[in-house]
C-alpha positions in Angstrom: 0.0 0.0 0.0 1.3 3.5 -0.9 0.4 6.7 0.7 -0.4 9.6 -1.7 -1.4 13.2 -2.0 -5.1 14.0 -2.6 -4.1 16.0 -5.7 -2.7 12.9 -7.4 -6.1 11.1 -7.5 -8.5 13.7 -8.8 -9.8 11.5 -11.7 -11.3 9.3 -8.8 -13.7 12.2 -8.1 -15.4 12.4 -11.5 -18.3 10.3 -10.4 -17.9 7.7 -13.1 -17.7 4.9 -10.6 -19.8 5.2 -7.3 -17.8 5.3 -4.1 -18.1 3.0 -1.1 -18.6 4.8 2.2 -18.0 3.0 5.6 -19.0 4.3 8.9 -19.5 3.1 12.5 -22.1 4.1 15.1 -21.2 5.2 18.7 -21.1 1.6 19.7 -18.7 0.6 17.0 -21.1 -1.2 14.7 -20.1 -0.8 11.1 -22.2 0.3 8.0 -21.3 0.3 4.4 -23.2 2.1 1.7 -22.8 3.5 -1.9 -22.4 7.1 -2.2 -23.1 9.0 -5.5 -20.4 11.4 -5.4 -17.2 12.4 -3.7 -16.2 15.9 -4.6 -12.7 17.3 -4.6 -12.6 20.6 -2.5 -8.9 21.3 -2.2 -5.6 19.5 -1.5 -6.9 18.6 2.0 -10.7 18.1 2.0 -13.3 16.3 0.0 -17.1 16.7 0.2 -19.6 13.9 0.4 -23.2 14.1 -1.0 -25.8 14.5 1.6 -28.9 13.2 -0.1 -30.7 10.8 2.5 -31.0 11.0 6.2 -30.1 7.2 6.6 -27.9 5.3 8.9 -24.6 6.4 7.2 -25.6 9.9 7.6 -26.4 9.6 11.3 -23.0 7.7 11.9 -21.1 10.3 10.1 -22.5 13.2 12.3 -22.4 11.2 15.6 -18.6 10.0 15.2 -17.3 12.6 12.7 -15.3 9.9 11.1 -15.6 7.7 7.9 -13.5 5.9 5.3 -14.3 5.9 1.7 -13.2 4.0 -1.2 -12.9 5.7 -4.6 -11.9 4.3 -8.0 -9.7 5.8 -10.7 -11.4 5.0 -14.0 -8.3 5.8 -16.0 -5.6 3.8 -14.0 -8.1 1.1 -12.8 -6.9 1.5 -9.2 -8.8 1.7 -5.9 -7.9 4.1 -3.2 -9.0 4.4 0.4 -9.5 7.6 2.1 -9.8 8.1 5.9 -11.9 11.2 6.6 -12.8 13.5 9.6 -16.1 15.2 9.2 -16.0 19.1 9.7 -19.3 20.6 8.5 -22.4 20.6 6.2 -22.9 23.3 3.6 -26.4 23.8 2.0 -25.4 26.7 -0.3 -22.4 28.3 -1.7 -19.8 27.4 -4.4 -19.0 23.8 -3.3 -22.6 23.0 -2.8 -23.5 24.3 -6.3 -20.7 22.6 -7.9 -21.7 19.3 -6.4 -25.2 19.9 -7.3 -24.5 20.5 -10.9 -22.3 17.5 -11.3 -24.8 15.2 -9.4 -27.5 16.4 -11.8 -25.3 15.3 -14.6 -24.6 11.9 -12.9 -28.4 11.4 -12.3 -29.2 12.3 -16.0 -26.6 9.7 -17.2 -27.9 6.9 -14.9 -31.6 7.6 -15.3 -32.0 8.7 -11.7 -33.5 12.2 -12.3 -35.8 12.9 -9.5 -34.2 10.5 -7.1 -30.8 12.2 -6.7 -31.4 15.3 -4.7 -28.6 17.2 -3.0 -29.4 18.3 0.5 -26.1 19.3 1.5 -22.2 19.0 1.1 -20.6 17.1 3.9 -17.0 18.7 4.2 -14.5 16.2 5.4 -10.7 16.7 6.0 -8.7 13.8 4.4 -6.5 12.1 7.2 -4.8 9.8 4.7 -4.9 8.5 1.1 -3.7 5.0 0.5 -3.6 3.1 -2.9 -4.8 -0.3 -2.5 -3.0 -3.4 -4.2 -4.0 -4.1 -7.7 -3.0 -7.0 -10.1 -2.5 -4.7 -12.8 -2.5 -1.1 -13.7 -3.7 0.7 -16.9 -2.6 4.1 -17.4 -3.5 6.2 -20.6 -1.2 9.0 -21.5 -2.6 12.5 -21.4 -3.9 14.0 -24.9 -1.7 17.1 -24.5 0.6 18.9 -22.1 -1.8 21.5 -20.6 0.8 23.4 -18.8 2.6 24.0 -22.1 -0.9 25.0 -23.6 -1.4 27.5 -20.8 2.1 29.1 -21.5 1.5 29.4 -25.2 -1.9 31.0 -24.4 -0.4 33.5 -22.1 2.1 34.7 -24.7 -0.6 35.1 -27.4 -3.1 36.8 -25.2 -0.5 39.5 -24.1 -0.4 40.6 -27.7 -3.9 41.6 -27.8 -4.5 45.1 -29.3 -8.0 45.8 -27.6 -10.8 44.0 -26.0 -12.4 42.5 -29.1 -9.0 41.1 -30.2 -8.5 39.8 -26.7 -11.8 37.8 -26.9 -10.9 36.4 -30.4 -7.4 35.4 -29.3 -8.7 33.6 -26.3 -11.1 31.4 -28.3 -8.3 30.8 -30.8 -5.9 29.7 -28.2 -8.4 27.4 -26.5 -9.0 25.7 -30.0 -5.5 25.5 -31.0 -3.7 24.6 -27.8 -6.5 22.9 -25.8 -8.2 21.1 -28.8 -11.7 22.4 -27.7 -14.0 22.9 -30.6 -17.1 24.8 -29.2 -16.8 27.6 -26.8 -18.0 31.2 -26.0 -17.2 34.3 -23.8 -20.1 35.9 -21.9 -19.8 39.2 -20.1 -21.9 40.2 -17.0 -24.3 43.0 -16.8 -24.2 43.4 -13.0 -27.2 45.8 -12.8 -29.5 43.7 -15.0 -28.2 40.4 -13.6 -27.6 39.0 -17.0 -24.9 37.7 -19.1 -24.4 38.3 -22.9 -22.3 36.5 -25.5 -19.5 38.7 -26.9 -17.5 36.0 -28.9 -18.1 32.4 -29.8 -16.4 29.7 -32.0 -17.4 26.3 -33.4 -21.2 27.0 -33.9 -23.3 27.4 -37.0 -24.5 30.8 -35.6 -22.4 33.1 -33.5 -25.1 34.0 -31.1 -23.6 37.4 -30.4 -25.9 39.2 -28.0 -27.6 36.2 -26.8 -28.6 36.6 -23.0 -29.0 34.4 -20.0 -30.0 35.4 -16.4 -27.4 35.1 -13.6 -27.9 31.7 -12.0 -29.4 29.9 -14.9 -27.7 26.9 -16.4 -24.0 26.0 -16.0 -23.0 29.5 -17.1 -25.3 31.4 -14.8 -24.3 29.4 -11.8 -20.7 29.8 -12.5 -21.1 33.6 -12.6 -23.3 33.7 -9.6 -21.1 31.6 -7.3 -17.8 32.7 -8.8 -16.7 29.1 -9.1 -16.0 26.8 -12.0 -19.1 24.5 -12.8 -18.2 21.3 -14.6 -20.6 18.5 -15.9 -19.4 15.2 -17.5 -22.7 14.1 -18.7 -25.8 16.0 -20.2 -28.2 17.2 -17.9 -31.4 19.4 -18.9 -31.2 21.0 -15.6 -28.0 23.0 -16.1 -28.5 23.3 -20.1 -28.1 26.9 -21.3 -30.6 26.2 -24.1 -33.1 24.7 -21.6 -32.8 27.7 -19.4 -33.7 30.0 -22.2 -36.7 27.9 -23.0 -37.9 27.8 -19.3 -37.6 31.7 -19.2 -39.9 31.9 -22.4 -42.3 29.4 -20.9 -42.5 31.4 -17.5 -43.4 34.5 -19.4 -46.1 32.7 -21.4 -44.2 32.6 -24.6 -44.1 29.6 -26.9 -41.2 30.9 -29.0 -38.5 33.4 -28.5 -39.8 36.9 -28.8 -38.7 39.6 -31.3 -35.8 40.7 -29.1 -34.3 37.2 -28.3 -31.1 36.4 -30.3 -31.1 32.6 -31.0 -28.5 30.7 -28.6 -25.6 29.0 -30.5 -24.9 26.0 -28.1 -24.7 22.4 -29.2 -28.0 20.6 -29.5 -26.9 17.5 -27.3 -23.7 18.3 -25.3 -22.4 15.6 -23.1 -19.7 17.7 -21.3 -19.8 21.4 -20.2 -17.6 23.6 -18.3 -18.1 27.2 -17.3 -15.3 29.2 -15.6 -15.8 32.7 -14.1 -13.7 35.6 -15.4 -12.7 37.5 -12.4 -10.7 40.9 -12.0 -10.1 42.9 -8.9 -12.9 41.1 -6.8 -15.4 41.6 -9.6 -17.0 39.1 -11.9 -16.6 40.1 -15.4 -18.1 37.2 -17.2 -17.8 33.5 -18.0 -15.8 31.3 -20.3 -17.8 28.5 -21.3 -16.8 25.4 -23.3 -18.8 22.1 -24.4 -18.4 18.9 -26.2 -20.4 16.0 -27.5 -18.0 13.7 -25.8 -18.9 12.6 -22.1 -16.2 13.4 -19.5 -14.4 15.7 -21.9 -13.2 18.1 -19.2 -11.4 16.8 -16.2 -9.9 18.4 -13.1 -6.7 19.1 -15.0 -8.6 20.7 -17.8 -10.5 22.8 -15.2 -7.2 24.0 -13.7 -5.7 24.9 -17.0 -8.8 26.9 -18.3 -9.2 28.5 -15.0 -5.7 30.0 -15.4 -6.7 31.2 -19.0 -9.9 32.8 -17.6 -8.0 34.6 -14.8 -5.5 35.9 -17.4 -8.5 37.1 -19.6 -9.9 38.9 -16.6 -6.6 40.6 -15.8 -6.0 41.6 -19.5 -9.6 42.7 -20.0 -9.2 45.2 -17.2 -5.9 46.3 -18.7 -7.0 47.0 -22.2 -10.3 48.8 -21.4 -10.5 51.8 -23.6 -7.5 50.5 -25.7 -9.5 50.6 -28.9 -6.8 51.0 -31.4 -7.6 52.2 -34.9 -8.5 49.6 -37.3 -6.3 48.8 -40.4 -9.3 48.0 -42.5 -12.5 50.0 -42.2 -15.7 48.1 -41.8 -17.3 50.3 -44.6 -14.9 51.5 -47.2 -15.7 55.0 -48.2 -15.7 54.0 -51.8 -18.6 51.5 -51.1 -21.8 52.1 -52.9 -24.6 53.6 -50.9 -26.9 51.1 -49.5 -30.8 51.2 -49.3 -32.4 53.5 -46.7 -32.2 52.1 -43.2 -35.1 52.6 -40.7 -33.8 52.7 -37.1 -36.6 52.2 -34.5 -35.9 52.8 -30.8 -38.2 51.6 -28.0 -37.6 53.6 -24.6 -39.1 50.8 -22.6 -36.1 48.5 -22.8 -33.8 50.4 -25.3 -34.3 47.9 -27.9 -33.3 48.9 -31.4 -34.6 47.5 -34.8 -33.1 48.1 -38.3 -35.7 47.9 -40.9 -37.9 46.0 -38.6 -35.3 43.4 -37.7 -34.0 43.3 -34.2 -30.5 44.5 -33.5 -29.7 44.9 -29.8 -31.3 46.2 -26.5 -30.3 47.3 -23.1 -27.0 49.5 -22.7 -25.7 48.7 -26.1 -29.1 49.7 -27.6 -29.0 53.0 -25.6 -25.5 53.6 -26.8 -26.4 53.0 -30.5 -29.4 55.3 -30.2 -27.4 58.1 -28.5 -24.7 58.3 -31.2 -27.1 57.9 -34.2 -29.4 60.6 -32.6 -26.3 62.8 -32.1 -25.5 62.4 -35.8 -28.8 63.8 -36.6 -28.6 66.8 -34.2 -25.0 67.9 -34.8 -23.5 65.8 -37.6 -21.0 64.4 -35.1 -19.5 61.0 -36.1 -16.6 60.5 -33.6 -17.4 59.6 -29.9 -15.3 58.8 -26.8 -15.8 56.0 -24.3 -15.4 58.7 -21.5 -18.5 60.7 -22.8 -20.5 57.6 -22.8 -19.6 56.9 -19.1 -20.5 60.3 -18.1 -23.9 60.4 -19.9 -26.6 59.9 -17.3 -29.2 58.7 -19.9 -27.2 55.5 -20.3 -27.7 54.6 -16.8 -24.4 53.1 -16.3 -23.2 52.0 -12.7 -20.2 53.9 -11.3 -17.6 51.1 -11.1 -18.9 48.1 -13.2 -20.4 49.2 -16.4 -18.5 46.8 -18.8 -18.8 49.6 -21.4 -15.9 48.4 -23.6 -17.7 44.9 -23.8 -20.9 46.5 -24.8 -19.2 48.4 -27.6 -17.7 45.2 -28.9 -21.1 43.6 -28.8 -22.7 46.4 -30.6 -19.8 46.5 -33.2 -20.1 42.8 -33.9 -23.8 42.7 -34.1 -23.7 45.6 -36.6 -21.2 43.7 -38.7 -23.2 40.6 -38.7 -26.1 42.4 -40.0 -24.0 43.9 -42.9 -25.8 47.1 -42.1 -25.3 50.5 -43.7 -24.5 51.7 -40.3 -21.2 50.5 -38.6 -18.8 51.3 -35.7 -15.1 51.5 -36.3 -12.2 52.3 -34.0 -10.5 55.6 -34.7 -8.1 56.2 -31.6 -7.7 55.2 -28.0 -10.9 55.1 -26.4 -12.6 56.5 -29.4 -14.8 55.2 -32.1 -16.5 56.5 -35.3 -20.0 56.1 -36.6 -19.9 55.1 -40.2 -23.1 55.6 -42.2 -23.8 54.9 -45.9 -27.1 55.9 -47.3 -30.1 57.6 -45.8 -31.4 56.8 -42.2 -34.8 57.4 -40.8 -35.1 57.5 -37.0 -38.4 56.4 -35.3 -38.6 56.6 -31.4 -41.5 54.8 -29.5 -41.9 56.1 -26.0 -43.1 54.3 -23.0 -46.7 55.2 -23.9 -46.5 54.0 -27.4 -46.3 57.4 -29.1 -44.1 57.4 -32.2 -41.8 60.4 -33.3 -39.9 60.7 -36.4 -36.6 62.3 -37.6 -34.5 61.8 -40.9 -31.1 62.5 -42.2 
């Protein structure tokens, strides 16, 4: 038997093989039961799923000691952990991570409705022992994740602006980590919603798609500020299901006119969402998924968490660094396009171009401000600073994610191939480019329409 560190056996905690938990009551009478999940908390602690108030649970609370046997599905080796019970958590990051993973296990094993997490029993690991085995099968890792992180850091450091940083992040994850489906979402703290600013690997980009804080894998990761990883498909934590549930709760059978279709996989088996943090704030979420079960392991989580952290640091650093484009989105020699009717609704700042939805919320308010200013004064250049200082945009003092909103708006206009575009023209400055005539229509909160033209 060999003693090991807890970090060395993290594959045992994926939930592929149920664990065996042994306890004793106060009189020393043993009890052995199967447990759904043993969750890795840190290098000294694990958490056990508290699902039923049975003899095992009573013994654990009474004696505060247990032994659990976990199995490595890769190396085909059994490990024994001696545990000291510390506390039970019924909410928070560890609880939510376990709840998400348990939902995936339940879905995979057909136990939905039976697997219900009441709490996370936190235990300190007294010892880890590898049990004798007749043979050991080890599969080599598919890639060197430390090397992938190093290469990603070098490439991210060369980003020119926030949009470039988003694109480089997704390129690095595809090229160095071999992940094919991913997206970056930024958080609107005031509205409590996340919106997609970049995606890769999907038939549609979904730029501007939104999700409420706390919904799905992405929403829980943002709310709890902790990575959420699922190895098997579960409808409870599906982003697409969350969108449909929101529509159902609002009495809608389909997405309304201001909903942008979500670009996710139809039937993902593995999902991972990592919060993007900076200076104590949650900026957004880095999300990836795969059709393969158990695609993301603990080592993948560690490596991608480093990339997400670096993205958060650089996103703060490049705020306002909107350097001039080398290629204009609308060449001055381009032919004039058909007239564009821009309609703005005051109720939610939603904007439509020729009756087709463009954007809403803060990005919609920004777009309406600059287009209307073009009518009033003929101005075409604007600064990030003046947007921050404009009370009509209702930006919070310290966490407005303004640059991310500008990236979102710029990409939505580009996707629409509109006669109105936004291009960079200097540090913290952008230019409104208009080809052809534009008519403005505004609908106030009472439904009254006003018109303006240029």
